C-alpha positions, 0 to 999 in steps of 0.5 A: 610867756612864750611868744608864738607867731605864725611866721618865722620873724620872732624866733629867727631873731631870737635864734640868731641873737643866741647864736651871736652869744655863743661862747668864743674860744677865749671863754673856754680858755678862761674856764680851763684856767679856773681852779675853783668852782666859784672861778668858773662861775665868774667867768661865766657871769656875763653869759647866758648860764649866768642866771641858772648858775645863780639859782643852782648854786656853785658849790662844786664842779659837778654842780656847775656841770650838771647845771650847764648841762640842763640848759640844752633841754631848756633851750630846746623847749624854749625855741621849739615852743616860740616857733610857728605851729606848723614847725613844732611836730617836725622840730620835736622829731629832729630833737629826738634824732639829735639827742640820740648821740647823748644817749649813745654817750651815756650808754657807752659809759656801761663799757668804759665808766671813766671815759670822760669825754663820752661823759661830756657828750651826755647832753639830754635834749628833753625828748628821750625819757630820763629812764634811758639814761640809767640803763645798766646791764641788768636791762637785758630783756628790754621792757621799756617799751611803755616808756617810749612811743616807739617800742622798736627803739626800746628793743633796739637800745636794749639789744644794742647795749647787750651787744655792746657789753658782750663784745666790749665794743661801742660799734652796736650802740651807732645803730641807735643813731642811724635808727632815729635819723632814719625814722625822722627821714621816714616820717612825713607830718602833715603840712610840713613837707617844706619844713621837713625837707629844710632839715633833711641835710641836718639829719643826713649829716648825723647819719654820715657822722655815725657811718664815718664813726663805724669806719674809724672805730673799725680802722682803730680796732683793727677790724676787717670788712667782713667783722663789721656788721652790715646793719651798722652803715646806713645807706641813707647818708649822702656818702655813697655805699661803695665808698663806705664798704671801700672804706672799711678796708683802709688802715690809714686816716690819710687814705680815708680822707683821700677817698672822701676828698670830694666831700665837705667833711674832708676837713673833719677827717684831717688829723691837726697837728698834735692830735692823735687818731682817738681825738679825731674819732671823739670829735669827728661827729660833732665837727660835722654837726658844726659844718652842716649847721653853718651851711644851713644858717647861710640858706633861707633863714625863715625855715624850720632849719634855723631853730634846729641850727640854734638848738644844734649849735647850743648843744656843741657849746654845752659839750665844749663847756663840759669839756672845759669844765672837766679839764679845770677839775682835773679829770681831763688833761687841760693840754688837749681839751681843746682837740676834743672840741667842735667850736662853732 
């Protein structure tokens, strides 16, 4: 039975306990060192995934990967249900905005089916109907309005997928992320103004992540500023519109990092030793999620943002674990798996 309270004492303790038990770097290294699915199950036998793996079976790497992925939705549902009544509506809105990146990763596989890193980031949270994760090029006309309460989103998803396939580029898909984040900022459920304010910075960081990904992708592909549709850059983030436009004309990551030297994101824009530009591009949005989550945890604890951080950090852990499983199974090179992770 899920315990519900009118205040945050219970859910705060629950979420803080989960955060304290997140996997550590050595746990991921141990998974990477496994040669058999049963070895991974053994490594995770004392983790929060132990019971799930026991119930679901560990006969293949794919089975373990699927089980691990399913934990994100179960965790999100659990902690939201245990939150105060006043917070649940806004937390479900946050869950939807956060899951937008998982949906984009799923659609990316239509462009490049062999993108293992994108596949590891397909982590449903239970807010987006399953049918959206099964879209194919045949979905050209849309027709998904009946499966989602927001027909505009249905149209945007179908339109973005078509554009991405037409131009063989993932850029059009990023508008899905900014749309759902902007939708969160525009909605003001009754009696949740204080709760919404505590979550806005987390949502804005996801807008910033999508904006920076547009810039980095354009830089990586040698695109000029005029070639990037203005609609792909949201003006609702914390990075100034003029700075974003100026960044589109840059051709070096070092200059981009210097441009945003006064932002808290600078560390996420710096190439680490042995890291490639593509490694940075893959890791960047998750690095931003991690940074903002830590900032939120340092604030007042008894708010919806603490629950949102718990959902976010669990998603990051599951993505990291799926990357490690891909390395253990041979789908990814074990040597650079850690470069793609954002470890809380």
